[in-house]
C-alpha positions in Angstrom: -10.4 10.8 -9.4 -7.4 9.2 -11.4 -4.1 8.0 -10.5 -0.6 8.8 -12.4 2.1 6.0 -13.3 4.4 8.5 -10.9 1.7 8.1 -7.8 2.3 4.1 -7.9 4.9 2.5 -5.8 6.0 -0.7 -7.3 7.3 -3.8 -5.5 7.7 -5.1 -2.4 11.1 -3.4 -1.2 9.5 0.0 -2.3 6.1 -0.8 -0.9 8.0 -1.4 2.2 10.3 1.7 2.4 7.0 3.8 1.6 5.6 1.7 4.7 8.5 1.5 7.6 8.5 -2.0 7.5 10.9 -4.8 6.5 10.5 -6.3 3.0 10.2 -9.8 5.1 6.8 -8.2 6.9 6.0 -6.4 4.4 5.4 -9.5 1.5 4.1 -11.3 4.8 1.5 -9.1 4.6 1.3 -8.1 1.3 0.4 -12.1 0.4 -2.1 -11.9 3.3 -4.1 -9.4 1.8 -3.1 -7.0 5.1 -1.7 -3.5 3.6 -4.8 -1.4 2.0 -4.0 -0.1 -1.5 -2.1 -2.4 -2.6 -2.5 -5.2 -5.6 -1.0 -7.7 -7.9 -0.2 -6.6 -11.5 1.0 -9.3 -13.6 2.7 -10.9 -11.2 4.3 -7.3 -9.1 3.2 -5.6 -6.6 2.0 -2.0 -6.9 0.5 0.3 -4.5 -1.8 3.5 -4.9 -0.3 5.8 -1.6 -3.3 7.7 -1.1 -5.8 4.4 -0.8 -3.0 3.2 1.9 -3.2 7.0 3.9 -7.0 7.0 3.4 -7.7 3.7 5.7 -6.0 5.6 8.2 -7.6 9.1 8.1 -10.0 10.3 10.6 -12.8 10.3 8.3 -12.6 6.6 8.4 -12.4 6.3 12.0 -15.3 8.9 13.5 -14.2 9.8 17.3 -10.7 9.0 17.2 
């Protein structure tokens, strides 16, 4: 499975918009490592939305 540049969400503001949180709350969560599928690359936050979504799939929480 490969990820194209178009699937990556770059920057705290864009990630906040994607996950429906404020930029301030998102930044705090990013710094604390609480958002799945994100990493800091060359000083800039990047998120793979597929990894984020997979963290909430029924496969991750059987019986829910």
